[in-house]
N, CA and C atoms as an extended XYZ file, in Angstrom:
507
Properties=species:S:1:pos:R:3:atomname:S:1:resname:S:1:resid:I:1 pbc="F F F"
N       -33.385       -2.359      -58.928 N   MET     1
C       -32.208       -2.038      -58.164 CA  MET     1
C       -32.016       -3.129      -57.123 C   MET     1
N       -30.814       -3.670      -57.058 N   SER     2
C       -30.569       -4.733      -56.090 CA  SER     2
C       -29.837       -4.170      -54.878 C   SER     2
N       -30.154       -4.708      -53.704 N   LEU     3
C       -29.477       -4.308      -52.474 CA  LEU     3
C       -28.405       -5.333      -52.164 C   LEU     3
N       -27.206       -4.829      -51.886 N   ARG     4
C       -26.100       -5.726      -51.566 CA  ARG     4
C       -25.634       -5.456      -50.148 C   ARG     4
N       -25.231       -6.477      -49.481 N   ASN     5
C       -24.649       -6.348      -48.154 CA  ASN     5
C       -23.245       -5.774      -48.327 C   ASN     5
N       -22.955       -4.604      -47.719 N   PRO     6
C       -21.640       -4.005      -47.904 CA  PRO     6
C       -20.534       -4.752      -47.153 C   PRO     6
N       -20.892       -5.691      -46.276 N   LEU     7
C       -19.888       -6.401      -45.493 CA  LEU     7
C       -19.441       -7.656      -46.207 C   LEU     7
N       -18.170       -7.912      -46.197 N   THR     8
C       -17.648       -9.134      -46.781 CA  THR     8
C       -17.955      -10.285      -45.834 C   THR     8
N       -17.955      -11.496      -46.313 N   PRO     9
C       -18.200      -12.641      -45.417 CA  PRO     9
C       -17.217      -12.686      -44.239 C   PRO     9
N       -15.945      -12.357      -44.458 N   LEU    10
C       -14.960      -12.383      -43.372 CA  LEU    10
C       -15.292      -11.332      -42.318 C   LEU    10
N       -15.682      -10.145      -42.742 N   THR    11
C       -16.050       -9.080      -41.804 CA  THR    11
C       -17.258       -9.506      -40.983 C   THR    11
N       -18.205      -10.153      -41.603 N   THR    12
C       -19.400      -10.613      -40.908 CA  THR    12
C       -19.031      -11.625      -39.824 C   THR    12
N       -18.138      -12.556      -40.134 N   VAL    13
C       -17.711      -13.555      -39.159 CA  VAL    13
C       -16.976      -12.895      -37.998 C   VAL    13
N       -16.079      -11.947      -38.288 N   VAL    14
C       -15.320      -11.263      -37.237 CA  VAL    14
C       -16.253      -10.471      -36.332 C   VAL    14
N       -17.188       -9.743      -36.901 N   LEU    15
C       -18.143       -8.986      -36.086 CA  LEU    15
C       -18.998       -9.919      -35.245 C   LEU    15
N       -19.425      -11.007      -35.797 N   GLY    16
C       -20.223      -11.977      -35.043 CA  GLY    16
C       -19.445      -12.551      -33.879 C   GLY    16
N       -18.188      -12.915      -34.118 N   ALA    17
C       -17.350      -13.457      -33.049 CA  ALA    17
C       -17.134      -12.417      -31.956 C   ALA    17
N       -16.953      -11.162      -32.345 N   GLY    18
C       -16.786      -10.087      -31.365 CA  GLY    18
C       -18.015       -9.917      -30.498 C   GLY    18
N       -19.190      -10.011      -31.091 N   LEU    19
C       -20.430       -9.892      -30.319 CA  LEU    19
C       -20.578      -11.058      -29.343 C   LEU    19
N       -20.234      -12.252      -29.772 N   VAL    20
C       -20.305      -13.412      -28.886 CA  VAL    20
C       -19.324      -13.241      -27.731 C   VAL    20
N       -18.112      -12.813      -28.037 N   LEU    21
C       -17.105      -12.603      -26.992 CA  LEU    21
C       -17.558      -11.527      -26.015 C   LEU    21
N       -18.148      -10.462      -26.509 N   ALA    22
C       -18.636       -9.394      -25.632 CA  ALA    22
C       -19.725       -9.904      -24.705 C   ALA    22
N       -20.526      -10.831      -25.169 N   ALA    23
C       -21.594      -11.375      -24.343 CA  ALA    23
C       -21.073      -12.383      -23.331 C   ALA    23
N       -20.037      -13.145      -23.691 N   VAL    24
C       -19.531      -14.216      -22.834 CA  VAL    24
C       -18.488      -13.714      -21.837 C   VAL    24
N       -17.708      -12.707      -22.176 N   ALA    25
C       -16.598      -12.242      -21.331 CA  ALA    25
C       -17.020      -11.881      -19.917 C   ALA    25
N       -18.129      -11.135      -19.710 N   PRO    26
C       -18.505      -10.827      -18.328 CA  PRO    26
C       -18.791      -12.077      -17.505 C   PRO    26
N       -19.388      -13.086      -18.114 N   ALA    27
C       -19.671      -14.319      -17.387 CA  ALA    27
C       -18.384      -15.046      -17.031 C   ALA    27
N       -17.418      -15.035      -17.948 N   LEU    28
C       -16.138      -15.669      -17.666 CA  LEU    28
C       -15.368      -14.923      -16.594 C   LEU    28
N       -15.526      -13.626      -16.521 N   ALA    29
C       -14.796      -12.806      -15.554 CA  ALA    29
C       -15.440      -12.802      -14.183 C   ALA    29
N       -16.638      -13.333      -14.033 N   ASP    30
C       -17.346      -13.317      -12.753 CA  ASP    30
C       -16.568      -14.128      -11.732 C   ASP    30
N       -16.110      -13.474      -10.647 N   THR    31
C       -15.350      -14.161       -9.606 CA  THR    31
C       -16.162      -14.289       -8.323 C   THR    31
N       -17.449      -14.020       -8.379 N   SER    32
C       -18.257      -14.055       -7.159 CA  SER    32
C       -18.383      -15.459       -6.596 C   SER    32
N       -18.119      -16.480       -7.405 N   HIS    33
C       -18.244      -17.854       -6.944 CA  HIS    33
C       -16.950      -18.381       -6.332 C   HIS    33
N       -15.871      -17.605       -6.357 N   THR    34
C       -14.600      -18.079       -5.810 CA  THR    34
C       -14.604      -17.967       -4.305 C   THR    34
N       -13.685      -18.678       -3.679 N   THR    35
C       -13.615      -18.677       -2.220 CA  THR    35
C       -12.469      -17.844       -1.692 C   THR    35
N       -11.765      -17.146       -2.556 N   ALA    36
C       -10.639      -16.323       -2.107 CA  ALA    36
C       -11.155      -15.188       -1.236 C   ALA    36
N       -10.453      -14.860       -0.153 N   PRO    37
C       -10.896      -13.754        0.690 CA  PRO    37
C       -10.850      -12.437       -0.086 C   PRO    37
N       -11.700      -11.514        0.322 N   ALA    38
C       -11.781      -10.226       -0.367 CA  ALA    38
C       -10.430       -9.535       -0.426 C   ALA    38
N        -9.624       -9.687        0.614 N   SER    39
C        -8.328       -9.010        0.637 CA  SER    39
C        -7.361       -9.579       -0.396 C   SER    39
N        -7.618      -10.807       -0.882 N   ALA    40
C        -6.721      -11.411       -1.857 CA  ALA    40
C        -7.061      -10.977       -3.274 C   ALA    40
N        -8.238      -10.412       -3.474 N   ARG    41
C        -8.656       -9.976       -4.800 CA  ARG    41
C        -8.172       -8.557       -5.053 C   ARG    41
N        -7.701       -8.298       -6.259 N   PRO    42
C        -7.287       -6.924       -6.568 CA  PRO    42
C        -8.504       -6.006       -6.655 C   PRO    42
N        -8.296       -4.757       -6.333 N   ALA    43
C        -9.360       -3.770       -6.457 CA  ALA    43
C        -9.711       -3.601       -7.922 C   ALA    43
N       -10.947       -3.193       -8.183 N   ALA    44
C       -11.401       -3.033       -9.559 CA  ALA    44
C       -10.513       -2.042      -10.312 C   ALA    44
N       -10.230       -0.925       -9.696 N   VAL    45
C        -9.368        0.074      -10.316 CA  VAL    45
C        -8.380        0.532       -9.251 C   VAL    45
N        -7.111        0.311       -9.500 N   THR    46
C        -6.074        0.720       -8.559 CA  THR    46
C        -5.056        1.549       -9.310 C   THR    46
N        -4.733        2.696       -8.737 N   THR    47
C        -3.670        3.510       -9.298 CA  THR    47
C        -2.730        3.913       -8.180 C   THR    47
N        -1.517        4.131       -8.539 N   ALA    48
C        -0.538        4.613       -7.575 CA  ALA    48
C         0.445        5.490       -8.319 C   ALA    48
N         0.938        6.468       -7.636 N   GLN    49
C         1.972        7.313       -8.205 CA  GLN    49
C         2.826        7.832       -7.073 C   GLN    49
N         3.940        8.396       -7.380 N   GLY    50
C         4.812        8.879       -6.333 CA  GLY    50
C         5.771        9.928       -6.828 C   GLY    50
N         6.444       10.556       -5.876 N   ASP    51
C         7.438       11.576       -6.165 CA  ASP    51
C         8.504       11.460       -5.084 C   ASP    51
N         9.708       11.018       -5.416 N   PRO    52
C        10.736       10.811       -4.400 CA  PRO    52
C        11.177       12.090       -3.696 C   PRO    52
N        10.791       13.246       -4.219 N   ARG    53
C        11.150       14.520       -3.588 CA  ARG    53
C        10.176       14.905       -2.487 C   ARG    53
N         9.027       14.278       -2.450 N   ASN    54
C         7.967       14.610       -1.508 CA  ASN    54
C         8.119       13.757       -0.252 C   ASN    54
N         8.376       14.387        0.898 N   VAL    55
C         8.639       13.606        2.115 CA  VAL    55
C         7.413       12.817        2.568 C   VAL    55
N         6.213       13.347        2.389 N   THR    56
C         5.013       12.593        2.760 CA  THR    56
C         4.886       11.349        1.896 C   THR    56
N         5.181       11.479        0.618 N   GLN    57
C         5.145       10.319       -0.277 CA  GLN    57
C         6.189        9.294        0.147 C   GLN    57
N         7.354        9.768        0.554 N   ARG    58
C         8.405        8.843        1.000 CA  ARG    58
C         7.991        8.106        2.258 C   ARG    58
N         7.320        8.789        3.183 N   VAL    59
C         6.808        8.118        4.378 CA  VAL    59
C         5.784        7.059        3.965 C   VAL    59
N         4.900        7.412        3.043 N   ALA    60
C         3.903        6.453        2.557 CA  ALA    60
C         4.592        5.258        1.901 C   ALA    60
N         5.609        5.524        1.087 N   ASP    61
C         6.354        4.441        0.439 CA  ASP    61
C         7.006        3.536        1.480 C   ASP    61
N         7.613        4.150        2.490 N   PHE    62
C         8.261        3.373        3.544 CA  PHE    62
C         7.254        2.480        4.252 C   PHE    62
N         6.164        3.056        4.719 N   TYR    63
C         5.187        2.252        5.456 CA  TYR    63
C         4.575        1.161        4.579 C   TYR    63
N         4.321        1.466        3.319 N   GLY    64
C         3.786        0.444        2.426 CA  GLY    64
C         4.740       -0.722        2.264 C   GLY    64
N         5.996       -0.430        1.977 N   ALA    65
C         6.987       -1.486        1.788 CA  ALA    65
C         7.289       -2.211        3.095 C   ALA    65
N         7.368       -1.465        4.192 N   TYR    66
C         7.686       -2.061        5.490 CA  TYR    66
C         6.576       -3.018        5.926 C   TYR    66
N         5.341       -2.579        5.794 N   ILE    67
C         4.214       -3.433        6.175 CA  ILE    67
C         4.167       -4.668        5.286 C   ILE    67
N         4.443       -4.512        4.004 N   ASP    68
C         4.507       -5.678        3.113 CA  ASP    68
C         5.559       -6.670        3.604 C   ASP    68
N         6.736       -6.183        3.972 N   ALA    69
C         7.817       -7.058        4.425 CA  ALA    69
C         7.450       -7.759        5.730 C   ALA    69
N         6.864       -7.025        6.661 N   VAL    70
C         6.492       -7.612        7.947 CA  VAL    70
C         5.322       -8.574        7.766 C   VAL    70
N         4.380       -8.216        6.906 N   TRP    71
C         3.206       -9.064        6.653 CA  TRP    71
C         3.641      -10.434        6.117 C   TRP    71
N         4.657      -10.430        5.265 N   ASP    72
C         5.162      -11.664        4.673 CA  ASP    72
C         6.245      -12.279        5.552 C   ASP    72
N         6.027      -12.289        6.849 N   GLY    73
C         7.025      -12.736        7.811 CA  GLY    73
C         7.532      -14.144        7.618 C   GLY    73
N         6.772      -14.998        6.934 N   GLU    74
C         7.229      -16.370        6.704 CA  GLU    74
C         8.245      -16.448        5.562 C   GLU    74
N         8.339      -15.405        4.765 N   ASP    75
C         9.326      -15.349        3.688 CA  ASP    75
C        10.689      -15.128        4.336 C   ASP    75
N        11.658      -15.980        4.064 N   PRO    76
C        12.973      -15.829        4.699 CA  PRO    76
C        13.620      -14.461        4.465 C   PRO    76
N        13.288      -13.812        3.386 N   ALA    77
C        13.899      -12.518        3.083 CA  ALA    77
C        13.211      -11.358        3.792 C   ALA    77
N        12.044      -11.592        4.399 N   SER    78
C        11.262      -10.470        4.937 CA  SER    78
C        11.979       -9.716        6.056 C   SER    78
N        12.654      -10.410        6.958 N   ALA    79
C        13.363       -9.720        8.043 CA  ALA    79
C        14.496       -8.866        7.491 C   ALA    79
N        15.207       -9.395        6.523 N   ALA    80
C        16.286       -8.626        5.898 CA  ALA    80
C        15.721       -7.427        5.150 C   ALA    80
N        14.580       -7.615        4.489 N   ASP    81
C        13.944       -6.509        3.776 CA  ASP    81
C        13.527       -5.403        4.745 C   ASP    81
N        12.903       -5.777        5.858 N   ALA    82
C        12.463       -4.790        6.842 CA  ALA    82
C        13.658       -4.015        7.400 C   ALA    82
N        14.744       -4.721        7.677 N   LYS    83
C        15.949       -4.058        8.190 CA  LYS    83
C        16.534       -3.106        7.144 C   LYS    83
N        16.579       -3.553        5.899 N   ALA    84
C        17.108       -2.709        4.824 CA  ALA    84
C        16.247       -1.460        4.637 C   ALA    84
N        14.944       -1.618        4.734 N   LEU    85
C        14.045       -0.462        4.620 CA  LEU    85
C        14.295        0.529        5.752 C   LEU    85
N        14.451        0.032        6.960 N   ARG    86
C        14.760        0.908        8.095 CA  ARG    86
C        16.071        1.658        7.846 C   ARG    86
N        17.077        0.938        7.383 N   ASN    87
C        18.380        1.570        7.148 CA  ASN    87
C        18.306        2.641        6.068 C   ASN    87
N        17.482        2.430        5.058 N   PHE    88
C        17.390        3.390        3.966 CA  PHE    88
C        16.531        4.599        4.330 C   PHE    88
N        15.370        4.380        4.911 N   TYR    89
C        14.418        5.472        5.130 CA  TYR    89
C        14.595        6.207        6.459 C   TYR    89
N        15.163        5.568        7.467 N   LEU    90
C        15.263        6.173        8.797 CA  LEU    90
C        16.662        6.713        9.072 C   LEU    90
N        16.716        7.842        9.745 N   SER    91
C        18.012        8.380       10.169 CA  SER    91
C        18.594        7.472       11.246 C   SER    91
N        19.888        7.601       11.475 N   ALA    92
C        20.553        6.792       12.503 CA  ALA    92
C        19.938        7.056       13.878 C   ALA    92
N        19.628        8.301       14.180 N   SER    93
C        19.042        8.606       15.490 CA  SER    93
C        17.637        8.023       15.626 C   SER    93
N        16.869        8.003       14.561 N   ALA    94
C        15.531        7.395       14.614 CA  ALA    94
C        15.649        5.886       14.825 C   ALA    94
N        16.596        5.249       14.145 N   ARG    95
C        16.796        3.805       14.330 CA  ARG    95
C        17.204        3.486       15.762 C   ARG    95
N        18.047        4.321       16.340 N   LYS    96
C        18.490        4.115       17.724 CA  LYS    96
C        17.313        4.263       18.693 C   LYS    96
N        16.486        5.266       18.480 N   LYS    97
C        15.322        5.497       19.344 CA  LYS    97
C        14.324        4.337       19.226 C   LYS    97
N        14.121        3.851       18.007 N   ILE    98
C        13.197        2.731       17.779 CA  ILE    98
C        13.725        1.465       18.450 C   ILE    98
N        15.025        1.212       18.333 N   ALA    99
C        15.619        0.025       18.955 CA  ALA    99
C        15.435        0.052       20.468 C   ALA    99
N        15.611        1.215       21.084 N   ALA   100
C        15.414        1.335       22.535 CA  ALA   100
C        13.952        1.073       22.897 C   ALA   100
N        13.024        1.618       22.110 N   TRP   101
C        11.592        1.401       22.364 CA  TRP   101
C        11.271       -0.090       22.244 C   TRP   101
N        11.843       -0.754       21.239 N   GLU   102
C        11.574       -2.174       21.018 CA  GLU   102
C        12.104       -3.038       22.166 C   GLU   102
N        13.288       -2.715       22.688 N   ARG   103
C        13.821       -3.475       23.828 CA  ARG   103
C        12.901       -3.336       25.032 C   ARG   103
N        12.380       -2.168       25.244 N   LYS   104
C        11.515       -1.910       26.398 CA  LYS   104
C        10.121       -2.518       26.232 C   LYS   104
N         9.577       -2.475       25.022 N   ASN   105
C         8.178       -2.862       24.818 CA  ASN   105
C         7.989       -4.218       24.127 C   ASN   105
N         9.055       -4.846       23.675 N   HIS   106
C         8.978       -6.150       22.999 CA  HIS   106
C         7.955       -6.135       21.859 C   HIS   106
N         8.040       -5.109       21.054 N   ALA   107
C         7.135       -4.945       19.911 CA  ALA   107
C         7.873       -4.191       18.813 C   ALA   107
N         7.253       -4.083       17.666 N   ASP   108
C         7.833       -3.381       16.524 CA  ASP   108
C         7.735       -1.874       16.755 C   ASP   108
N         8.857       -1.196       16.739 N   GLY   109
C         8.897        0.233       17.018 CA  GLY   109
C         8.526        1.127       15.850 C   GLY   109
N         8.379        0.573       14.670 N   VAL   110
C         7.901        1.351       13.529 CA  VAL   110
C         6.385        1.374       13.536 C   VAL   110
N         5.798        0.232       13.914 N   LEU   111
C         4.338        0.108       13.955 CA  LEU   111
C         3.776        0.338       15.353 C   LEU   111
N         4.637        0.357       16.368 N   PHE   112
C         4.231        0.455       17.767 CA  PHE   112
C         3.223       -0.644       18.099 C   PHE   112
N         3.548       -1.870       17.680 N   ALA   113
C         2.629       -2.990       17.890 CA  ALA   113
C         3.375       -4.309       17.738 C   ALA   113
N         2.712       -5.377       18.181 N   GLN   114
C         3.267       -6.719       18.024 CA  GLN   114
C         2.717       -7.417       16.785 C   GLN   114
N         1.673       -6.879       16.208 N   ASN   115
C         1.117       -7.493       15.002 CA  ASN   115
C         1.238       -6.537       13.825 C   ASN   115
N         0.635       -6.893       12.702 N   THR   116
C         0.781       -6.121       11.473 CA  THR   116
C        -0.574       -5.581       11.035 C   THR   116
N        -0.641       -4.307       10.693 N   PRO   117
C        -1.924       -3.747       10.253 CA  PRO   117
C        -2.367       -4.314        8.904 C   PRO   117
N        -3.684       -4.239        8.656 N   VAL   118
C        -4.212       -4.706        7.373 CA  VAL   118
C        -4.263       -3.576        6.354 C   VAL   118
N        -4.223       -2.335        6.819 N   LYS   119
C        -4.249       -1.180        5.925 CA  LYS   119
C        -3.472       -0.037        6.568 C   LYS   119
N        -3.105        0.935        5.754 N   TRP   120
C        -2.409        2.122        6.236 CA  TRP   120
C        -2.707        3.277        5.296 C   TRP   120
N        -2.570        4.488        5.830 N   LYS   121
C        -2.619        5.672        4.976 CA  LYS   121
C        -1.722        6.728        5.590 C   LYS   121
N        -1.227        7.615        4.747 N   ALA   122
C        -0.321        8.672        5.185 CA  ALA   122
C        -0.844       10.001        4.668 C   ALA   122
N        -0.844       11.008        5.535 N   ALA   123
C        -1.335       12.331        5.142 CA  ALA   123
C        -0.426       13.407        5.732 C   ALA   123
N        -0.085       14.374        4.917 N   TYR   124
C         0.713       15.518        5.369 CA  TYR   124
C        -0.042       16.214        6.497 C   TYR   124
N         0.678       16.568        7.565 N   SER   125
C        -0.005       17.261        8.668 CA  SER   125
C         0.707       18.529        9.117 C   SER   125
N         1.767       18.945        8.432 N   GLY   126
C         2.397       20.211        8.771 CA  GLY   126
C         3.902       20.185        8.571 C   GLY   126
N         4.494       21.385        8.624 N   SER   127
C         5.944       21.481        8.509 CA  SER   127
C         6.433       22.743        9.185 C   SER   127
N         7.714       22.729        9.502 N   GLY   128
C         8.365       23.872       10.123 CA  GLY   128
C         9.744       23.482       10.606 C   GLY   128
N        10.607       24.453       10.717 N   MET   129
C        11.953       24.242       11.237 CA  MET   129
C        12.715       23.163       10.452 C   MET   129
N        12.498       23.103        9.133 N   GLY   130
C        13.235       22.165        8.302 CA  GLY   130
C        12.708       20.740        8.319 C   GLY   130
N        11.541       20.535        8.924 N   HIS   131
C        10.951       19.203        9.005 CA  HIS   131
C         9.507       19.229        8.535 C   HIS   131
N         9.027       18.084        8.077 N   ALA   132
C         7.607       17.911        7.747 CA  ALA   132
C         7.080       16.765        8.596 C   ALA   132
N         5.817       16.848        8.951 N   THR   133
C         5.173       15.789        9.722 CA  THR   133
C         4.098       15.132        8.876 C   THR   133
N         4.104       13.827        8.908 N   THR   134
C         3.114       13.021        8.209 CA  THR   134
C         2.371       12.194        9.247 C   THR   134
N         1.057       12.232        9.202 N   ARG   135
C         0.243       11.402       10.102 CA  ARG   135
C        -0.031       10.076        9.388 C   ARG   135
N         0.475        8.994        9.970 N   VAL   136
C         0.248        7.655        9.432 CA  VAL   136
C        -0.839        7.006       10.281 C   VAL   136
N        -1.896        6.568        9.626 N   THR   137
C        -2.988        5.879       10.307 CA  THR   137
C        -2.931        4.415        9.915 C   THR   137
N        -2.826        3.568       10.925 N   LEU   138
C        -2.771        2.124       10.712 CA  LEU   138
C        -4.123        1.527       11.073 C   LEU   138
N        -4.630        0.675       10.212 N   THR   139
C        -5.917        0.008       10.448 CA  THR   139
C        -5.624       -1.453       10.750 C   THR   139
N        -6.159       -1.930       11.879 N   TRP   140
C        -5.800       -3.245       12.390 CA  TRP   140
C        -6.841       -4.320       12.120 C   TRP   140
N        -8.019       -3.938       11.654 N   SER   141
C        -9.072       -4.922       11.394 CA  SER   141
C        -9.992       -4.395       10.308 C   SER   141
N       -10.788       -5.292        9.758 N   ASP   142
C       -11.780       -4.914        8.768 CA  ASP   142
C       -13.146       -4.813        9.452 C   ASP   142
N       -14.135       -4.408        8.700 N   GLY   143
C       -15.491       -4.366        9.243 CA  GLY   143
C       -15.995       -2.947        9.401 C   GLY   143
N       -17.165       -2.854       10.023 N   LYS   144
C       -17.822       -1.545       10.179 CA  LYS   144
C       -17.053       -0.601       11.093 C   LYS   144
N       -16.460       -1.131       12.145 N   HIS   145
C       -15.768       -0.296       13.129 CA  HIS   145
C       -14.342       -0.809       13.339 C   HIS   145
N       -13.478       -0.623       12.337 N   PRO   146
C       -12.115       -1.146       12.461 CA  PRO   146
C       -11.302       -0.365       13.496 C   PRO   146
N       -10.392       -1.059       14.140 N   GLU   147
C        -9.500       -0.424       15.111 CA  GLU   147
C        -8.371        0.259       14.366 C   GLU   147
N        -8.071        1.505       14.738 N   THR   148
C        -6.979        2.245       14.112 CA  THR   148
C        -6.082        2.864       15.176 C   THR   148
N        -4.844        3.091       14.794 N   THR   149
C        -3.917        3.874       15.604 CA  THR   149
C        -3.219        4.849       14.670 C   THR   149
N        -2.627        5.883       15.255 N   SER   150
C        -1.939        6.887       14.434 CA  SER   150
C        -0.535        7.138       14.956 C   SER   150
N         0.337        7.478       14.032 N   ILE   151
C         1.728        7.784       14.341 CA  ILE   151
C         2.080        9.067       13.608 C   ILE   151
N         2.685       10.021       14.309 N   ASP   152
C         3.213       11.210       13.656 CA  ASP   152
C         4.671       10.926       13.292 C   ASP   152
N         4.956       11.034       12.011 N   VAL   153
C         6.284       10.714       11.491 CA  VAL   153
C         6.922       12.013       11.013 C   VAL   153
N         8.060       12.343       11.601 N   GLN   154
C         8.770       13.571       11.249 CA  GLN   154
C         9.891       13.238       10.267 C   GLN   154
N         9.991       14.049        9.219 N   SER   155
C        11.022       13.847        8.199 CA  SER   155
C        11.824       15.125        8.011 C   SER   155
N        13.111       14.970        7.776 N   ASP   156
C        13.979       16.095        7.472 CA  ASP   156
C        13.736       16.507        6.020 C   ASP   156
N        13.487       17.786        5.778 N   LEU   157
C        13.182       18.249        4.423 CA  LEU   157
C        14.383       18.208        3.486 C   LEU   157
N        15.593       18.239        4.028 N   THR   158
C        16.780       18.197        3.190 CA  THR   158
C        17.143       16.761        2.796 C   THR   158
N        17.276       15.893        3.787 N   SER   159
C        17.684       14.507        3.515 CA  SER   159
C        16.493       13.617        3.173 C   SER   159
N        15.301       14.041        3.534 N   ARG   160
C        14.059       13.294        3.373 CA  ARG   160
C        14.033       12.032        4.237 C   ARG   160
N        14.972       11.901        5.145 N   LYS   161
C        15.000       10.761        6.067 CA  LYS   161
C        13.979       10.975        7.172 C   LYS   161
N        13.410        9.877        7.644 N   ILE   162
C        12.512        9.925        8.795 CA  ILE   162
C        13.390       10.107       10.023 C   ILE   162
N        13.104       11.144       10.809 N   THR   163
C        13.941       11.460       11.968 CA  THR   163
C        13.282       11.160       13.302 C   THR   163
N        11.957       10.983       13.309 N   ASP   164
C        11.273       10.702       14.570 CA  ASP   164
C         9.902       10.105       14.305 C   ASP   164
N         9.461        9.246       15.202 N   LEU   165
C         8.126        8.648       15.159 CA  LEU   165
C         7.516        8.782       16.556 C   LEU   165
N         6.278        9.230       16.617 N   LYS   166
C         5.594        9.373       17.896 CA  LYS   166
C         4.170        8.839       17.775 C   LYS   166
N         3.827        7.977       18.753 N   GLN   167
C         2.451        7.492       18.794 CA  GLN   167
C         1.524        8.654       19.116 C   GLN   167
N         0.387        8.705       18.449 N   VAL   168
C        -0.629        9.704       18.744 CA  VAL   168
C        -1.614        9.049       19.695 C   VAL   168
N        -1.813        9.678       20.818 N   ARG   169
C        -2.713        9.091       21.816 CA  ARG   169
C        -4.004        9.827       21.885 C   ARG   169
């Protein structure tokens, strides 16, 4: 009785190439030798999702896009983008209140600061009387003990517009 290899020569070559690629791919993907800052590298696994009906999600979307626009301040379109975001997400009364705060404090009235945070997060913190409140936490530095500030952002449940921002002290 003779034993035959059930694999064709082409199948053997393809399987061999796959094994070589599997062994080499991790070495090719190793980025530990690069000099790019950690913040420039994408996270290993990143997911995002949203729901335009959820006011907390809308606040998170606003702060994410707004911080991106302000962060890219050297881009000629960034100031226009930040203004457009304010016009879309904020009520007229909130924009008026922010403008007054900015004239008085010479800082950004959405972030309550003169600089731009490196991270942000938004969490639902309550609702009542037709409004929901979202606590936005801004992180200003990296490291073991990063500096953070918080802002309570009030949104109208009907229009989903941001109607008020208050620094948490």
